[in-house]
Every structure is written in structure tokens, then in C-alpha cells.
N, C-alpha and C positions, 0 to 999 in steps of 0.2 A: 327242483320245485317245478311242477307243470305250469303250462302257460295258463293265463287267467283271461277272464273277460269280466267287463262291468258295465252297468247301465250308467248313461251319461245324458246330459242335455246341454244345449247351447242357443242362444239367441240370434235371430237373424236382425238384419238392419232395420225391418220394420217392428221389430219386437216380438216376433212369433217365436214360440219356444219349440225346437225340435229335439227329439229324442231318439237314442239309438244304443247300440252295443259298441264298446271300445274293446278292441283286441290289442293290448299293449304288449311291446317287447322290452325285454330287461336292459337292453343296451340302446343308445341314441342313435337313431338311422332314418332309412326312408318309409314313408307312409303312403297309405291308399285310402281314399275316400270313395265310399261305395253308396249307392241307393238303388232301391228296385224299381220296376216297371210301372206302367200306366195303372194307378189305383191299387198298386199291390203293396204290401208290407214286407218288412226286412226278413221276416221267417221263411219267406216263400221261394220256391224255384231254385233251391240249392244254394242261396247266397250265404247263410250262415257257414256252411261246409267249405266255401271258397274263402270266405274271410279268415277262417281257422287256418286253412293252409297257407295262405299269404303270411299269417303271424307266424306259423311255424318256420318259413323261409326268411323271417327277419323284418317284416313289415308291420309297422303299428297300423291297425285297420279301424276306421270308422265306418260303421254300417247303420245308417239312420232311417227312419220313416220319413218320408216326405210329408211337407205340410198338409194339414187337415185329413190325413190317414193314420191309422194306427195309434201309436202313443204320442205322436206329435201333435202339437197344437194348430189352431188355424180355424175359423169358421167361414161359411157354413162347412160342414165335415164333407169329404170327399168331393171337393171343389177342385178340379185340378187346372193349375195355372202353370204352363210351361216356361213363361218369362220370370215369374216367381221363383220357380225351381231352379232356374240358371243362377240367379242370385243367391238362392240358399246353398248351391254347391260352393260358391266363393265364401260364403260365410262359415261352411263346414271347414274349407280349406283355413280360414283364419283362426278357427277354434282348435285344430288338431296341430297347427304350427305352434302353438303356446305349449304343447305337452314336452315334458322332459324327455321322452323317448324318441323325439321326433326332430330330424333334421329340416328346418323349414324350406330349404332349397331343394328337397327330394320328396316333395308331395305329388302323387299320382291321382288321377280320376278314373274310376271304374264305373261303367253304367252298362245296363241291358235293356234292350227294347227301347221304350220310350225315354228311359233314363239315359241310355246311350246317346239318343239324339239330343237331349238336353246337356248332356256332359260334353258333346262335340262343339256346342255353342259355348260353354264355359272355356273349353280349350281355346276358342278363337279369341276371347274377350279377357281371360285372366292370366297375366304373364308369369304368375307364381307357379302355375301347373307345370310338373317337369314332363308329363307325358299321358296319355290317355289310352285305355283299353275300351273299346266300343264292341260289346257283344251284340250281335243282331240287331243293329239300330234300326229303329223304325223310319221308313222312308216315304210314307204316304200319310198325308194329313188332310186329304181332301175327300169329298162326298160325291156320290153319284148325281147326275142332272135332276134325278128323280127325288132324291132324298134332301139335298141342299135347301130347296125352298121350304120343306116342312120344317126342318131343323131351324132354320132362320125364323120362320114365324113362330115356332114354339119358343124360342129364345127371346123374341119381342114381347110375347105374352108374358112370359115368366118375368122379364125385367119389370114390366109395368106393375105385375101382381106383387112383386117385391117391395117396389117402391110404395104400394098401397099398404104395406105392412104385412104381408103374407110370407109364409116359409117359401123357401125354394123348391122347384119342382125338380124331381129325381127321376132318372131313367135307370134301367137295370144296366151294368156294365157289359154282361152278356146274358142272352136269354138261354133257354134250355137247350137250343140248337147251336149254341156257341156263337151266335151272332150278336153284334151291337145294334140295338134298336135304332140308334141315329145314323147307322150305316158308316160309322167310322172304322176304317182299316179295311183289308182285305178279308178278314174272317178266320176264325180257327174252326177245327173241326171237334166233334162232341168229346173226343178222348182229351184233346187239350183243354175243352171247358171244364171237364171233370177235374183236371189237374189245378186248374186256377180256383174253381168254385168249391167243388165237393170235398178234395183232398184239403184245401185250405181250410175248411172249417175245422179239420183236426190238428194241422200243425200251425195255423194261424187264425185263431178265434177272432182277433181284432180285424181280420179282413172284411170289408163290407161290399157285397155285390152291386153296388150302384153308385152313380156319379150326378153331380147336378147338371141340368140341362146347359147352363151357361158355360160348363167346360167345353162343350162343342162350339160353341160361339168363339171362344178363345182358339180352339184347333184351327178355325178358319182364319183368324188373325195371323197366327204364328206361321212365319216363313223361315225356317231354319237353315235352309240349304245355302243361301248366300253367305250366312255366317261360317258355315263348315269351310267354305273355300278361303274364307280369310285365315286359316290356319296354315302359318307358313314355316316356322321353325320347330315347332312341338311335334315330337314323335307320336304317331298314332298306329295302333293296332287294330284292326278289324276282324272279329270272329264270326265267320258267316256260316249258318247252318245249310247245307247243301238242299233240303227238303224245305225250307222256310215258305210258308204260306201266308203268314201275316205280314212280312216284309220279304218279298221275293228276293231269292239269292241275286238274281241278276241286277236287281236295282241297288241293292247294297254294294255290289262289285262296281256298278256304275259310279256311284258316288266316291268309292275308293279310288277308282280311276282319276276322277276329276280333282283329287287332293294334290296340292303342290309342296307338300311337307315331307320330312322323313317318315316312310311308312311301311307297314307289313300287314299281311294278311294271312288268315289261317281258314281255309275251307274245310268244313267238318262234314264228312260225307254220311249220308244215310240218316241224318237228324233234322228234326223240325225246330221251331221257334221255341216253344216253351220247355221242351225237354234239353235244351242246349247244355245246362248247367248242373243235369242229373242223369245218371247212368254210368256205364263202363267206359264210355268214350272221354269222361271228364279228366280223368288222371293225365291224359295226353294233351288236353286242352290247357290244364293248369300248368303243365311242363312248358308249353309254348309260350304262355303268358308270363311265367317266371323267367324264362330266358329273354323275352323282350324287355322286361323291367330291368334285369341285370344288364344287358346291352345298352340301354338308354343310360344307365348310371355310368357305364363305362366308356360312353360316348361312340359306340359303334352300331347305331341304327342309322340308315338301314344296312 
């Protein structure tokens, strides 16, 4: 009988219902919790194919939409809260650990881009995690001196407006030039923009190209890098695209260097941020990730 997948849902500590796809195995064994990047949904950027391959290798996989996006609950919609998402990963670990196909002591975290940055915080805080694969983790949550005062002013106005009973103010996630109007991140080129937004309309109709302005207030508040340095015993794999513009490779490697835990890195030549999990190079990346997982389970990392 072929491998299956099924729609599932689970609750977080604050009662939010998160929904995703479960890729179960027939035998009890290790598992992986996966979530997509900033304001993305689970169908995007090659994640379902990666989940299916992990399943074929013997891992039960939970791939879920982050809160306020896609099929998952949470209001207002597309309101990105990194601290809440850290807790949601832990609640996903709790959920998947109850399944008959999962050994609770062998649950891994997998994240890409923004969710890799979130996942690294989970790795520092949740001792149940067996290891983490961080694919092109975001490394810049700051704004330019020109943009920051404008962002904070708009956030203050929006907060007062919401208290008065109005709906949240939204900004496009990316404009037609592939830029974030709030100045968040280094930026992506127009081809990458097309992959996120235009192609997303076909493969991920639930993707919405906007976020609340309060999202960017939270990004100013969030300082994850101190948490990353708290990872001591958990094995970490960084997958770093050589041509990454959104999260430059040198910054990713700098953070990898600062880790004092068992660690590995894979530098992927000729590849940028958004195409890291799509294309001819993915087979080799998957092989590297599967080897890391096996070695962690066997106790041979680094």
C-alpha cells in the first residue's frame, strides 16, 4: 500500500486551532515538525515534496500553516507573531508525540527562512526536540534608519485606530518590485517575487500577499539571536544558499559559527533564498538532511 497523507488539526496553548497535513508512517519511529516561512502557507516553496520524501525515508511529518495564515485559525488574519509561533512549534511537538507512529523522544524541527529563525528559538527552549534543520534562516529583523520611524509611527496610529474599533491596517507583503513596503529584510528580486506571489496563486490559493502593520512592530521587538546562542546540546544543521540575498550567506554562516552545540552546515552553490527547496539541486540537499537525521539518531553528530 502506498504512503498516505491526511488533513489534521491541533490546538495551541491559547486555544488557536492550527491545521496542516500529516504524512504518517506505518511503523513507530522518528518524526519531523515543519512550517513554512514569513506569511507563507504549507503548499509553497517545495515543502510538500520535502515532507513526502522524509515520509518515504521513515519519518512521520507534520506540515502545518502558521497561525493566522492559510487554513489555520487566528485573528486578525496574516498577523505574524514570531513569539507566538515559537510556542506553536512546541504545541505541534506535543501533538505529534501523541501519534501511534511517533516515538516522542525522536521529534525533529524543520524550518525555512523565517520559520527556521523561529525553529532555532524552539531548539533553545524546548528540551523535547531531538534536533533541528534550519534552511536559510533569516538573519536580519531590523529596519533602515529612514524606514523605522515611519514604521513605528504607522504602528502607533494603527494601534489607536484598533482600540477605537477599526479594522487592522495592512501592508503588502511584497510589492511589484519584490520589496517589502515596511523595509523589512534585505529584499528579493522580481523573479523571486513571482515565485512567492504569482506562482503562489496557482499552487497556494490560500496565500495572501499582505500582513498587518503590527507584524512589523513585533519584528522590532523580537531579538532571537541571543536565544540561538543558548542552544547547547541539540544538534543543528544549517542549509545555506550561496546566492541568498534575503538572508546573505555570510550572515547565516556567522551565526552558525557562533553556535556552541553539535552542528553541521551545507553550503548550496549557485542557489538563492526562495529556490533552495525547488530544482535539480534538491535531491542532494535532501540526501544531506536525511544523513544528518540518521546521524543524530545514531549519536554521531558532529
